[in-house]
Every structure is written in C-alpha cells, then in structure tokens.
N, C-alpha and C positions, 0 to 999 in steps of 0.2 A: 391594383397591383398582383393577385393572383390568373388572372386575365395573361400578364404579357409576359408569366413566370407559366402556365402552362404553353402560352404558345410556343416559348424558348425550346421547352423537353419539345416537346409536340415536329421541332423545327431542327432537332437536335437526328431524332428520329429516323426524321426524311436523307438527310444531311448524306448519305449515302446513296443512297436512290439516285438523289438530284445533283451527283454531281458524278454518278455514273454516268445518267446521260446527256450531260452537259462536256467528259469527256467525251463521247462517241461524236455530239455535235462539233465538237474539235477536229475531231479528228477529219468528219468528214467535209468541213470546211478547208482546212491542211489538203486535204486530197483533192479537191477545188482547187484548190491555192494552186499547187506544185503544177493541176492538169492549164489554165489558162492562167497565167502568168502577172493579169493586168485587174485581177476581176476585185474592187476594192468589196463588193460585196463580202469575199469570200475574206478580207483582211479583218474589215469589222466583224464578223459574224468570229470568225476565233481570236477577236482580243475579248471579244463579248466573252466569249466558253470562259479564256482564258484566266479574266479579271473577276469573274463571280466565282470564280473552282475557289484561288483563295482568299477570294472574302467569306464563302463559304469557310472553308478550311479553317479560319480565323475569330469565327464568331466564337464561337468554344473555346479557342485560350487565349478570349479576349474575358472571359468570364471568371477562371483558373488565373486567381490572384497571383501563381507562380510564375505564369506563361506569359502574363499578362503584355508583359511587353510586344510580345513573338507575337501573340493573337493583334494587339495595332496593327505587327509591323508587315502582317498581312493585308490588315485588312486595309491598308497605306497602298500596300502594295499592289492591291488588288484597283488598284481604284487609281493609282500611274498605268497598270495593264491598259485600261478600255481608254484613257486620256491620251498614249500613246495609238492605237486605233486610228483614233480621228487624228493627228496628227500625219499618219505614214499614211494615211488614202487622198490627203490633200498634195503628197509627194508621186503617185501609180498617178 
C-alpha cells in the first residue's frame, strides 16, 4: 500500500509537467490537422492528448472525498474523448 501511495504522490508532482507536454502535443497535432484536414494520425494524437490531459486532471480530484464525483467525471470524459477519436478517424 505504501508503494501505491508513494507512486500517487510522485504522479501528482509530475502532473504539471506531464500536462504541459500533453498540451504542446495537442497544439502541434491540431496545427497539423489544420494544415492537412484529412490526416487521421493528427486527429488521433489530438484526441489521445486531450483525453489523457482530462484523465490526469481527474486523478487528484478522485482521491479527494469532496471532489470525488468531479474526478470521476473527468476520468470518464477523458475515456470518451479517446473513444471518440477512434470513431472520428473512421469517418475521415
């Protein structure tokens, strides 16, 4: 149990750095999508980055008893964004 708790605390410290990297990836993917609108990889990368950003922001809220439902919503919406990425690329 202590290993999980330490891992979670380290993840919270790295959360800002990971979100910054994912935001840059999202911006670059959207830029490439605007350059070439039929690019499936750009859409998929953008959906993955957005979904993982949502999920990473929901993890700390999920552990807080007061914000638990908000955290679960963030996690679920992140998974929905990733799933929508797969659905969108089939229609491009």
